[in-house]
Structures are given as C-alpha cells and as structure tokens.
N, C-alpha and C positions, 0 to 999 in steps of 0.2 A: 262498110257497104254491105248490104244484105239483099239477096234476091228472094222474091216471093212470086207466086203465080202458079202456073201449071193447071189449067182447066178449072179453076175455081174463081168465082167472082171476087175481085178486089175493088175496094172503094178507097179513094183518096180524097181528103178534104183538108181545108185550112182551119186551124183552131184559133178563132178570134180571141178567145180568153187568154191563150198563151201569148199572142201578139201584145195584148194590153198589159199583161203582167211583165213581159220583157221590157216594154217601154217604161213602165212605172219603176221597175227595180234595176234597170240597166243590165238585164240578162240577155242571153242569146240561146235560150232553149229552143229546140226544134218545134216548128209550128205546123208541119205537115203530118197528118195522121193517115196511116195506111192500115185499113181494116181488111182482114181476110178470115172469114169465119168468126170465131170468138177472140182472135189474136189481133192486138193493136201494136203497131210499131210506129215510131216517130222519127222524122228526119228533116234535114234542111233542103234536100233536093230529091226528086223522084223521077226516074226514067222509065217510061212505059214503052216496052218493046213490041208494039203492035197496035191494033185497033182499040179505040176507047171512045167513050161518049161522055159529054158534060151534061149533068142533070140539074135543073132548077125546079125544086118542088116546094114552094112556100106553104102549101096546104097540107103536105105530108112529109115533114122533115125526118131525118134519121133519128134514131133514139138518143143520139148525143146532141141533137138540136140543129145540126147542119142542114141548111136549105139548098146549098149548092155543093156538088161533089162530082168526081170523075169515077166512072165505072169501067172496068176492063176485065177480060179473062186472059189477057196477055201477061207475059212475065213482067215483073216490076222490080227495078233496082232502087234501093233506098240509100242515098248518100248521107253519112252522118247518122246512121241508124241507132236508135236507143229504145229501150223498153222501160216502162215505168210499172212498178208493182206496188200495190198498196200493202202496207204493213198493218198489224193489228191496231196501231194507233192512227191509222188512216193518213200517214205521212207518205210522201212519194220517195221511193228508192230508185235511183237511176242506174241502169246497166248499159254501158256502151258495148255495142256488138262488134265483133271482128268481121273482116271481109269474108264473104261466103263465095 
C-alpha cells in the first residue's frame, strides 16, 4: 500500500492494454495507473480520501491515450502498489512497494 497526494493533482485511469494482456496471458498485473507529476504507480485498488471528479475527454485524451480518468487533489492510497521501470533493453522491471 502506498499513499500519494498532498496538494498535487493526481490522475487515476484504467489501462485497457494491461487488461487485454492479463486476459491473453493469464496474468494479474495491476491495471490502475496513478499519475502524480512525472511519477506513475500501478495498483489493483485505489482509495481516494476526499473530493474527486471523473473526466471524459474523447477529443483531448491524456498523453497515454486514456479518454476517461479520475482527477483529485486529495490523498490517494494505492493497494498492491507497483512501479515499472524501463531498462535499456526496454523490458519492464517490476518493483513491489512496501506499505507507506
């Protein structure tokens, strides 16, 4: 579990590509992406501790391609938090985060 937030806009969206990959390969990788600044964290559940809004923007998606997302400036707790880092060979290395 990891907490993020504190007066900075946080964006949460569902990564459809990971859902499709999980189904195809029988995996259970986290499908929720939590973006705060340039930091991305992935999880299975997200708890938003305050006001938030759901945005649908088909004409102006996020840089990752998401057209629906949640925005908040409240604290966010990510259950099953993981970070993915790209190596020089562009493979994904998974780091599971401890509770914060």
